[in-house]
ZAMARGU-4260 file (C-alpha; in steps of 0.2 Angstrom, whole numbers, plus 5000, padded with zeros to 4 digits):
<rodrens>
0) 5000/5000/5000 | 5014/5012/5004 | 5021/5009/4986 | 5004/5012/4978 | 5002/5028/4988
5) 5020/5034/4983 | 5013/5033/4965 | 5001/5047/4968 | 5016/5057/4975 | 5027/5054/4959
10) 5039/5068/4961 | 5043/5063/4979 | 5047/5045/4977 | 5063/5039/4967 | 5056/5021/4968
15) 5039/5027/4960 | 5049/5037/4946 | 5059/5021/4942 | 5044/5010/4942 | 5033/5021/4932
20) 5047/5025/4919 | 5052/5007/4918 | 5034/5002/4916 | 5030/5015/4902 | 5046/5010/4892
25) 5042/4992/4893 | 5024/4994/4890 | 5027/5005/4874 | 5041/4992/4868 | 5029/4978/4871
30) 5014/4987/4863 | 5025/4992/4848 | 5032/4974/4845 | 5014/4967/4847 | 5006/4979/4835
35) 5020/4977/4823 | 5019/4958/4825 | 5000/4958/4822 | 5001/4969/4807 | 5014/4959/4799
40) 5004/4943/4803 | 4989/4951/4795 | 4998/4956/4780 | 5006/4939/4779 | 4989/4931/4780
45) 4982/4943/4767 | 4997/4940/4756 | 4996/4921/4758 | 4977/4922/4754 | 4980/4932/4738
50) 4994/4920/4733 | 4983/4905/4737 | 4968/4911/4728 | 4978/4918/4713 | 4987/4901/4711
55) 4971/4891/4713 | 4962/4902/4700 | 4977/4902/4688 | 4978/4883/4690 | 4960/4881/4687
60) 4961/4892/4671 | 4977/4883/4666 | 4968/4867/4667 | 4953/4873/4658 | 4964/4881/4644
65) 4972/4864/4642 | 4954/4856/4640 | 4950/4871/4628 | 4965/4868/4617 | 4961/4850/4617
70) 4943/4853/4611 | 4949/4865/4598 | 4960/4852/4591 | 4946/4840/4591 | 4935/4852/4582
75) 4948/4855/4569 | 4949/4836/4566 | 4930/4836/4564 | 4928/4851/4553 | 4941/4844/4541
80) 4935/4826/4540 | 4927/4825/4523 | 4920/4807/4523 | 4912/4806/4540 | 4907/4824/4543
85) 4906/4835/4527 | 4900/4822/4515 | 4888/4815/4528 | 4879/4831/4532 | 4878/4837/4514
90) 4872/4820/4506 | 4855/4818/4500 | 4852/4801/4508 | 4836/4799/4518 | 4840/4797/4536
95) 4828/4782/4537 | 4835/4773/4522 | 4849/4760/4524 | 4862/4772/4516 | 4857/4786/4528
100) 4857/4774/4543 | 4875/4768/4539 | 4880/4786/4535 | 4873/4791/4553 | 4881/4776/4561
105) 4898/4779/4553 | 4898/4798/4558 | 4893/4794/4576 | 4906/4781/4578 | 4919/4793/4572
110) 4913/4806/4585 | 4913/4792/4598 | 4931/4788/4595 | 4935/4807/4598 | 4925/4808/4614
115) 4933/4792/4621 | 4943/4794/4637 | 4938/4813/4637 | 4930/4815/4654 | 4930/4834/4651
120) 4918/4832/4636 | 4900/4827/4639 | 4894/4827/4621 | 4899/4830/4603 | 4885/4834/4590
125) 4886/4839/4571 | 4871/4849/4565 | 4869/4852/4547 | 4860/4867/4540 | 4849/4855/4530
130) 4843/4847/4547 | 4854/4832/4548 | 4860/4829/4566 | 4874/4817/4571 | 4878/4816/4590
135) 4886/4805/4603 | 4885/4807/4622 | 4872/4817/4631 | 4853/4818/4627 | 4846/4817/4609
140) 4845/4833/4599 | 4830/4836/4588 | 4827/4847/4572 | 4819/4860/4583 | 4836/4866/4588
145) 4838/4874/4571 | 4825/4887/4576 | 4834/4892/4593 | 4843/4909/4593 | 4859/4902/4599
150) 4860/4890/4584 | 4857/4905/4572 | 4871/4914/4581 | 4883/4899/4580 | 4879/4896/4562
155) 4882/4914/4557 | 4898/4917/4567 | 4914/4919/4557 | 4924/4909/4570 | 4923/4897/4584
160) 4914/4903/4600 | 4909/4897/4617 | 4890/4897/4621 | 4882/4897/4638 | 4866/4888/4642
165) 4865/4881/4624 | 4858/4869/4620 | 4853/4866/4638 | 4852/4877/4653 | 4868/4877/4664
170) 4879/4870/4649 | 4894/4877/4642 | 4897/4873/4623 | 4910/4876/4610 | 4904/4879/4592
175) 4913/4879/4576 | 4907/4881/4558 | 4909/4867/4546 | 4912/4873/4528 | 4912/4865/4511
180) 4921/4875/4498 | 4921/4890/4510 | 4902/4888/4512 | 4894/4885/4529 | 4886/4868/4528
185) 4884/4865/4547 | 4890/4867/4565 | 4899/4856/4577 | 4895/4858/4595 | 4906/4851/4609
190) 4898/4852/4627 | 4910/4853/4642 | 4907/4841/4656 | 4897/4852/4669 | 4904/4842/4684
195) 4922/4844/4678 | 4920/4863/4676 | 4912/4864/4694 | 4926/4853/4702 | 4939/4863/4692
200) 4933/4880/4699 | 4927/4874/4716 | 4940/4885/4725 | 4935/4889/4743 | 4951/4895/4753
205) 4940/4900/4768 | 4922/4899/4774 | 4911/4911/4765 | 4922/4913/4749 | 4914/4917/4733
210) 4920/4912/4715 | 4913/4919/4699 | 4918/4914/4681 | 4911/4925/4666 | 4914/4925/4648
215) 4919/4940/4638 | 4901/4946/4636 | 4899/4946/4655 | 4888/4930/4656 | 4891/4920/4671
220) 4898/4903/4667 | 4900/4898/4685 | 4894/4906/4701 | 4890/4900/4719 | 4873/4891/4720
225) 4866/4903/4734 | 4872/4918/4724 | 4864/4914/4707 | 4853/4929/4705 | 4860/4938/4690
230) 4865/4929/4674 | 4876/4943/4668 | 4890/4952/4677 | 4886/4969/4670 | 4869/4969/4679
235) 4876/4963/4695 | 4885/4971/4710 | 4900/4964/4702 | 4899/4976/4687 | 4915/4986/4693
240) 4925/4971/4688 | 4918/4969/4671 | 4927/4977/4656 | 4925/4974/4638 | 4943/4979/4635
245) 4956/4966/4639 | 4967/4971/4654 | 4985/4974/4653 | 4988/4962/4668 | 4980/4946/4669
250) 4980/4945/4688 | 4976/4959/4700 | 4969/4961/4718 | 4959/4974/4727 | 4947/4977/4742
255) 4928/4976/4738 | 4912/4979/4748 | 4898/4968/4744 | 4881/4967/4753 | 4889/4977/4768
260) 4903/4965/4769 | 4922/4968/4766 | 4930/4956/4753 | 4947/4953/4746 | 4944/4952/4727
265) 4956/4942/4716 | 4953/4945/4698 | 4961/4934/4684 | 4958/4936/4665 | 4962/4922/4653
270) 4970/4928/4637 | 4965/4911/4628 | 4947/4909/4633 | 4944/4927/4637 | 4935/4922/4653
275) 4935/4932/4669 | 4938/4923/4685 | 4934/4933/4701 | 4937/4926/4719 | 4930/4935/4734
280) 4937/4931/4751 | 4928/4938/4766 | 4940/4948/4777 | 4931/4943/4793 | 4935/4925/4789
285) 4952/4929/4782 | 4957/4937/4797 | 4949/4925/4809 | 4966/4917/4813 | 4973/4935/4814
290) 4960/4939/4827 | 4964/4924/4837 | 4982/4928/4836 | 4978/4946/4841 | 4969/4939/4856
295) 4983/4928/4861 | 4995/4943/4859 | 4985/4953/4870 | 4985/4940/4883 | 5003/4937/4882
300) 5006/4956/4883 | 4995/4957/4898 | 5005/4943/4906 | 5022/4950/4901 | 5017/4967/4907
305) 5011/4960/4924 | 5028/4951/4926 | 5037/4967/4921 | 5027/4976/4934 | 5032/4963/4947
310) 5050/4964/4941 | 5050/4983/4941 | 5043/4984/4958 | 5057/4972/4964 | 5070/4981/4954
315) 5065/4998/4960 | 5064/4993/4978 | 5081/4985/4977 | 5089/5000/4969 | 5081/5012/4981
320) 5083/5001/4997 | 5100/5009/5001 | 5094/5026/4996 | 5079/5025/5008 | 5091/5018/5022
325) 5103/5032/5019 | 5088/5045/5019 | 5082/5038/5035 | 5099/5039/5043 | 5100/5058/5037
330) 5083/5061/5045 | 5090/5054/5062 | 5105/5065/5060 | 5094/5080/5056 | 5084/5076/5072
335) 5100/5077/5082 | 5106/5059/5083 | 5124/5062/5078 | 5129/5044/5081 | 5117/5037/5067
340) 5127/5029/5053 | 5120/5021/5037 | 5126/5003/5035 | 5126/5002/5016 | 5135/4987/5009
345) 5137/4992/4991 | 5151/4995/4979 | 5141/5008/4968 | 5139/5027/4970 | 5127/5024/4985
350) 5141/5014/4994 | 5153/5028/4990 | 5141/5041/4996 | 5137/5031/5012 | 5156/5029/5016
355) 5159/5048/5013 | 5144/5052/5024 | 5151/5041/5038 | 5168/5049/5037 | 5161/5066/5037
360) 5150/5062/5052 | 5165/5055/5061 | 5175/5070/5058 | 5161/5081/5064 | 5159/5071/5080
365) 5178/5072/5083 | 5177/5091/5079 | 5163/5093/5091 | 5172/5084/5105 | 5187/5095/5102
370) 5176/5110/5102 | 5168/5104/5118 | 5185/5102/5126 | 5191/5119/5120 | 5175/5127/5127
375) 5178/5119/5143 | 5196/5124/5144 | 5191/5142/5139 | 5178/5142/5153 | 5192/5136/5165
380) 5204/5149/5158 | 5191/5163/5160 | 5188/5158/5178 | 5207/5157/5181 | 5208/5175/5173
385) 5195/5181/5184 | 5204/5174/5199 | 5221/5181/5193 | 5214/5198/5192 | 5212/5199/5211
390) 5230/5192/5215 | 5241/5206/5206 | 5234/5220/5216 | 5238/5212/5232 | 5255/5206/5226
395) 5259/5223/5219 | 5254/5232/5236 | 5264/5220/5247 | 5280/5221/5236 | 5278/5240/5235
400) 5277/5240/5254 | 5293/5229/5256 | 5302/5240/5243 | 5298/5256/5253 | 5304/5247/5269
405) 5321/5243/5260 | 5323/5261/5254 | 5320/5267/5272 | 5332/5255/5279 | 5344/5260/5264
410) 5346/5242/5258 | 5349/5246/5239 | 5351/5229/5233 | 5334/5223/5240 | 5326/5239/5233
415) 5333/5235/5216 | 5328/5217/5216 | 5311/5221/5222 | 5309/5234/5208 | 5314/5222/5195
420) 5303/5209/5202 | 5288/5221/5202 | 5291/5226/5184 | 5292/5207/5179 | 5276/5203/5188
425) 5268/5218/5180 | 5273/5212/5162 | 5268/5194/5166 | 5251/5197/5175 | 5246/5214/5170
430) 5248/5215/5151 | 5234/5206/5143 | 5240/5210/5125 | 5248/5195/5116 | 5257/5206/5104
435) 5270/5218/5110 | 5285/5228/5103 | 5302/5221/5103 | 5307/5235/5114 | 5294/5230/5127
440) 5300/5212/5126 | 5318/5217/5129 | 5313/5228/5144 | 5305/5213/5151 | 5320/5202/5148
445) 5331/5215/5156 | 5321/5214/5172 | 5322/5196/5172 | 5341/5196/5169 | 5343/5209/5184
450) 5334/5197/5195 | 5345/5182/5190 | 5361/5191/5193 | 5358/5191/5211 | 5355/5172/5210
455) 5371/5168/5200 | 5381/5183/5205 | 5395/5186/5192 | 5394/5168/5184 | 5382/5173/5171
460) 5385/5187/5158 | 5371/5192/5146 | 5374/5203/5131 | 5359/5211/5122 | 5362/5216/5104
465) 5346/5223/5094 | 5346/5234/5079 | 5338/5251/5082 | 5326/5250/5067 | 5317/5235/5073
470) 5314/5239/5091 | 5297/5245/5086 | 5293/5229/5077 | 5280/5218/5085 | 5283/5201/5092
475) 5274/5188/5104 | 5275/5192/5122 | 5287/5181/5133 | 5296/5172/5119 | 5314/5177/5124
480) 5313/5174/5143 | 5309/5155/5143 | 5323/5153/5131 | 5335/5163/5141 | 5329/5154/5157
485) 5332/5137/5149 | 5350/5142/5145 | 5353/5148/5163 | 5346/5132/5170 | 5353/5119/5159
490) 5368/5127/5150 | 5378/5130/5166 | 5375/5112/5172 | 5388/5106/5185 | 5401/5117/5177
495) 5411/5129/5187 | 5415/5140/5172 | 5407/5157/5169 | 5392/5157/5157 | 5392/5169/5143
500) 5375/5172/5134 | 5372/5183/5118 | 5355/5188/5113 | 5354/5195/5095 | 5339/5202/5086
505) 5341/5208/5068 | 5332/5210/5052 | 5334/5198/5038 | 5324/5197/5021 | 5309/5205/5028
510) 5309/5194/5044 | 5315/5197/5061 | 5327/5184/5068 | 5331/5180/5086 | 5346/5171/5092
515) 5351/5166/5110 | 5368/5158/5111 | 5378/5152/5126 | 5395/5144/5129 | 5387/5131/5141
520) 5389/5112/5141 | 5379/5109/5125 | 5365/5097/5121 | 5364/5080/5113 | 5350/5078/5099
525) 5340/5068/5111 | 5341/5082/5124 | 5336/5094/5110 | 5321/5083/5105 | 5316/5082/5124
530) 5317/5101/5127 | 5305/5104/5112 | 5293/5090/5116 | 5292/5091/5135 | 5278/5101/5142
535) 5285/5101/5160 | 5290/5119/5165 | 5289/5118/5184 | 5306/5126/5186 | 5302/5141/5175
540) 5297/5158/5181 | 5281/5160/5172 | 5276/5142/5168 | 5280/5144/5150 | 5292/5131/5143
545) 5301/5130/5126 | 5288/5119/5119 | 5275/5132/5123 | 5285/5146/5115 | 5287/5135/5099
550) 5269/5131/5098 | 5264/5149/5100 | 5275/5154/5086 | 5269/5141/5074 | 5250/5144/5079
555) 5252/5163/5076 | 5263/5164/5061 | 5262/5147/5053 | 5271/5130/5052 | 5286/5137/5042
560) 5291/5147/5058 | 5297/5139/5074 | 5312/5136/5086 | 5328/5128/5079 | 5341/5122/5091
565) 5360/5120/5086 | 5372/5113/5098 | 5389/5105/5101 | 5391/5095/5117 | 5404/5104/5128
570) 5405/5120/5117 | 5389/5130/5114 | 5370/5130/5111 | 5361/5142/5099 | 5342/5144/5100
575) 5335/5153/5085 | 5318/5158/5077 | 5311/5170/5065 | 5295/5179/5063 | 5288/5191/5050
580) 5293/5209/5051 | 5278/5218/5058 | 5278/5236/5060 | 5267/5244/5073 | 5254/5256/5065
585) 5256/5274/5069 | 5240/5283/5075 | 5234/5295/5062
</rodrens>
C-alpha cells in the first residue's frame, strides 16, 4: 500500500519514478512489438490468401485452357473430316434409308472415337444446316434446335465461340462452323462436362468465399449456387470488375464491399478463353486466425506486462533500498542523533556516498568533541583569569610596601631586586596583550636578567644586541625569557666556568630573527628533542616552557616558523627563530 500511495506522489518518490518510467518504456516496447507483429501477421495472411487464391484460380484456368485447346484440336479434326462429317451432312440420303442409317452410324462412331477417354467432354454433335444431326453422348438433339437463337448465332459466326446455356440450361458449349468449299454447311457443338468445370473451379480457401467465372460478354459461366441471382455480370453488384477491354495484367487484387461485407477480390483474365475469374474472400473469415492471434498477443502482453510490473517493483525497491536507508539515517542526524550511521554494503555510487557520509559524520563528531574540550578549557581559563585579576593588586601592594621598607632601611640591593621583580610581575600578569613591541620584550628580559644576577652573582653574563630600526617591530610576548631561562638552568649544568649568553635580534629578508647563544655544556640531539617536546615547566618563572613558545610561534605565524636548536656538546648551544617583520601602525 505504501508503494501504491507513493505513485500518487510521483515527484517525491525515486522508487515510483523508476517504476513508472520502467513500466512505460516496457509497455510501449511491448505494445510496439505486438502491433508490429499483428500487422505483419495480418499482411502475411492477406498475402498468403491472395497467393493461394491467385494460384488456385490460375491453376483452374490453366487446366481449363488445356481442355479448351484439346477441344479446339478435336473440332479441327471434325471440321476437316470429309467422309464422316462434310459428306455426311451434305448428302441427300434419307436418314431412314439404309444408306442414311449407315452414314449416321459411321459419323457417330467417328465422333465416339473422339470423345473416348475425354472426361471433360460430355457430348459432341454435328448439326447440318439441312437438318441432319449426328451426336454422341448426352441427350438426343432434335430438328427443333435449328430454330433456337443460339444456333442461328453459332451458324452465322465467322469463327469458333463458346456458348452458355446452349443447347441446355447450365451447359457450356464450344461451336465451330463446318464449311464446304468455303460455304457453311453445318455446326459442330462440343459440350463441356458440367461436373468437371464445377470441380475445376470449386475454390474455397476460407468459409464464405465466393467464386465467379464470366465469359467476355459478362455472362456467368460459374457462380455460387446461393448467389445465382443475375445471369450477367454487368447487371450485378460485380459490374465494377467487368470490362470489355482486355486488361494489361491478367492478375490483380483489390478490396471490395459487397452486401455490407468487406471482401478481398482476386481478379484473373484468361488471354486464351477470354474468361474472367473473380474470387471474393471475406475479410472477417480471412482474418479470423489473425483475430485469434491478436487475442493471444493481447493475453501474452498482459501477462508479460504483469511480470514486468512485478520485476520493476522488485528492481526499483532493490535500487532504492540503500537510498531509503541512507535518507532515513540523514533524518535521524537532522533530528539530532549524531551517532546514526548508514550501513550500506554496496560498491556503487550509493556505497561511496554512504562511506563519505560516515567519514564526514565521524569528523564532525571528533570536531565537536574537540570544540567541547576547547570550550571547557576556555571556561576554565576565563575563571582562572577572573581569579588572577584579584591576585596582582595584592602582590603589587605587598611588594611595594617591602620596597619602601628597603629604601627606608637604605638596603639598595633589595630595593633594586624588588623593583625588577615588580616590573616582571607587571609584564607577566598585568599585560593582557599577546602582541607587544620588541622594545617592550627586551625591557621585560632586562628585568628578568637583573633578578637572575643576584641568584648567579657574576657567573652569568648576558649581552643584548638589537638593531635600532626593529625595536618598534611587533613580536609575541614572553618568547625570549623562557629561552634565556632554559640556557641559565641547563647550560651552566655542573660546570664551574662562567656562562656567557648573547641575545641577538636583527632584520633579515623582511623577517626578524632572534638568536640566543651560550657557551654552556651543550646538548645532545636527544636532549634537544626532549626540550622541544616536553611540556614540563615547573622550574620556569612564568610556567611557559620551550615547547609552549614553539607552539605559540607556529600557531600565530604558521608552520614554516618555529624554534631551531643548534648545539655541540661541551661547546655551545644556539636557539633561534624568525617571525615576519611587523611594524606597529602609527595613529593618524
